[in-house]
N, C-alpha and C positions, 0 to 999 in steps of 0.2 A: 710516263713511259721512259723519259730520259733518265730518271733516277733508277728505274729498274735495269736499264741498260748499263748504267754505270756500276751498279751492284754486281751484275753478271760479269762485267769485264774484270772487276776487282777479284771476284771469286775465281775466275779462270786464271788470272794472273797469279793469285796465291797458290792455286793448285799446281801451276807450272813451276813456281818457285819451289814448292814442296817436292815435286818429282825431281827437279834438278838437284836439290839438296840431298835427296835420297840416293841419286846416282853418285854424288860426291862421296857419301858415306860408304856406298857399296864398293867403289873403287879403292877407298882407303882400307876397307875391311879385307879385300882380297890381297892388298899389298902387305898388310899385317900378317895375314894367313901365310903368305909366301915367305915371310920372315920368321915363321913359326911362333909368332906372338899370338897364340890362340885365344887367351882371355880377352885381349884388346880387340881381336878380330870379331869375336862373338858380340862384344859390346857395340861395335860399329854395325854389325848385321842387325842387332836389335834396334838401333836407331833408324835403320832403313825400314824395318817392320813398322815402327811407330809412325813414320812419315808416309808410308805407302802400304797400309795394313791389308788391303785386299787386292792390290795391283800385282802385276806379274813380277815386278822387281821385289816387292815386299815378300811375295811367296818364295821367290828364289832365295832371298836372304833368310827366310824362316827355315828353309830346308838346309841351307849351308850352316846356319847356327846350330841346328839340331845335330847334324852329323859331326860337326866339330866337337860339340860337347860330349857326344858319345864316344868318338874315336880317340880324342886327345886329352880331354879334361876329366873324364870319369864322372861327369855330371849326368848320370843316367836318368834320374827322375825328371830333370828339366828337359832332357833330350826327348823323352817319351811325350811329355806335354806338348812340345813344339811339333813333333812328328804327327801327333793326333790333330793338332790345329791345321797342319799342312794338308792332311788327308781330307779334312772337311772343306778346305778352300780350293785345292788344286783340281784342275781338269786334265792334268797330264797323267794318264793311266800308268805309264811306265814308272814315273817317279813315285806315284801313290803306292804302287806295288812294292817298290824299293823301301818306302817308308814303313809299310806294313811288315815286311820281313825284318827290318831293323828293330822294330818294336819287339818282335818275338825273340830276336837274338839278344837284346838287352835283358829281357825278362828271364830268359833261360840261362844264359851264360854269365851275365854280369851281376844281376840282382838276385839270381837264384830264387825268383818268385815263381815257384813251379805251378801253383794253382792258377795264377794269372797266365802263365805260359800255356798251360793246357787249354784254357778257355780261348786264348788268342789263336792258337793253331787250329783248334777245332772250328772256330769261326771262319778262318781263312779257307779251310778245306770245304766248309759248307758253301761259301760264296764262290770259290774257284775249285770245284771238284775235279776238274780235268788238268789242273796245274801239274807240271812235271816235278814240282817240289813236294807233292803230296807224300811220297814215302819218307822224305826227310822230315817233314812236319810230324808225321805219325811216329817216327822214331823218337823225336824229341818229346812227344806226348808220352810215349811209353817210358822213356827215361825219367821224365818228370814224375810219373806215377811211382817209379822205382825209388827215387830220392825221397818221396813222401811216404815210403814203406807201404804203398798201395800195390802189393805184389800181384794180386789177382788181376787188377786192371792192367798192370804192366805186361803180364803174360798174355792176356787177351789181345792187347794192341800189337805186341810182337807177332803173335799168330796171324793177325790181320795183315800185317806187312808181308809175311811169308806167303800167305794165300793170294794176295792181290798183286804182289810184285816179286814173283818167284825167281826171276832171272836177273835180279839187280843185286848190287853190293849191299843194299839195305836188308835184303832177305838173309844174306850171309851174316851180317852183323846182328840181325835180330835172333837168328838161331843161336849164336854164341851167347847173346845177352839173356836168352831164356835160361841157359844153364847157370849163368851168374845170378839171375833172379831167384831161381830155385835154391841155389846154395845159400844165398843171403837170407832167404826166408827161413830155411832150415836152421841157420844160426840164431836168428832172432826168436824163433819159436822155442828153441832149446833153452835160451837164456830167460825168456819171459814166462814160459809155462812149465819149465823143468820137465819136459816130456821129450821122448825120442821122436824124431820126425823122419818120414820116408822121403822128404824133399832131397836129401843127399843122394839117395838111390835114383831118384828122377833126374837129378842134375847130372849124374854119371851117364845115364842113358842119353840125355840130350847132348852132352859133350861128345859122346861116342858117335852119335848120329852126325854131329857137326864135322868131325874128323873124316867120316866116310863120305860126306857130301862135298866137303871142301878140303881135300888132302893137301892142296898147295897154298892154302890160306896162310897169311901171316899170323893168324890167331891160333894156329894148331898147337903151338907150344903152350899158349895160355890155356887152351882147352885141356891139354894133358895135365897141366898144373891144377886145373879145376877138378879133374878126376882124382888126382893124388890127394888134394885137399879134402874132397868128399870122402874118400876112403879113410883118411885120417880122422875125420869127424865121426865116421861109423866105427872107429876103433879097429879097423882092419889094418893094423900097423905094418905087417910084413908086406902086404900088397902096396900100401902107400909108399913104403921105403923103396921098393923096386921101381915104382912109377916115378918117384922123385929122382932116383939115380939115373934113369934113362934121359932125364932132362938136363943133365949137367952140361952138355955141350950145345944145347939148342935154346935153353931158356935165356931171355935177355938180361936177367939179373941172377947170375950164378951164385952170388953170395947168399941170396935168399934160399936157394936150394940147399946150400950147406947148412944154413941155420935149421931148416926143416929136417934134414937128415940127422943132425946132432940131437935135435929135440926128440925125434922118434927113437933114436938109440937109447936115450935116457929113459924114455917111457918103457921100452922093451926090457931094459935092464931092471927097472923097478918092478915090472910085471914078473920077471923071472925070479927076482929075489923073494917074492911072496909065495912062490910055489913050494 
C-alpha cells in the first residue's frame, strides 16, 4: 500500500511539473507571438501540446499554433491538420466552428483545393443547415465548381442561392456570376469543340436581368462589359463597339475599354476590306 501511495504521489508530482512546464512554454509562446517571431511561437505552442496533449492548455496551444501557421506563415497543410485535431478534442463549440470555417477558407482561398472545399462546405451546411453563413458557403461551392469548369453545377448552385436567399447580397452576386459562368462556358465550348454556342446569348440575357434587378449595384459596369464581350464573341461588332463606348466613363479600367475598341475597329476594317 505504501509503495502504491508513493507511486501515486510521484505520478501526480510529475503531472504537476508537466503542467507547470506547459504553462511556462505557453507564456513564452505568447511573448514570442507578440514580438512577431511566429516560427518560434509555433515551436513553443507545439511544446505545450506535447506536454499537455488533451488538457485545456494544450488545446488552446493547438488552436493558436494552427491559426498562426495559417495567418502568418503560409503553412496551410500543417494548419489544417492542427485545426482538425482541435475539432476532435475541443468541447468549445464557438472555437470549433471557427476552426471549421478556417479550414474552408484555407482550402478555397489559399490552397485552391476546390474539390475539397466543395466537400467541406457541403458537410458544414449538412451539419448546420440553419447557419447564417449558408449562402456564403453555397457561393463558395458554386465558385469552386466554376474554377473546376463544372459550369452546370455552378449555375445550379447560383440558382439555389437566388431561390433560397433572394434578398441578400449573395443573391445579387450569384445573378452576376451566372452571366460570367455562361460567358466562360461559351468561350470554352467554342475553343474545345469548334462550334458556336448560344451561351453568349444566354449570358447577355442574364446580364440584362441583373442590371434591371440591381440598377445601383457596383457590378453594373461589369455586367455591361459582359454584354459587350458577349456581343463581340457573337461577332455583332457594331453593337459591341457601341456598348463598350458607353462604358468609357464608368468602367473601372478604361484602358481595357480602349483596347477593346481598337480591336473592334481593326476587325471592322478587315471585314470591310473583304467586301
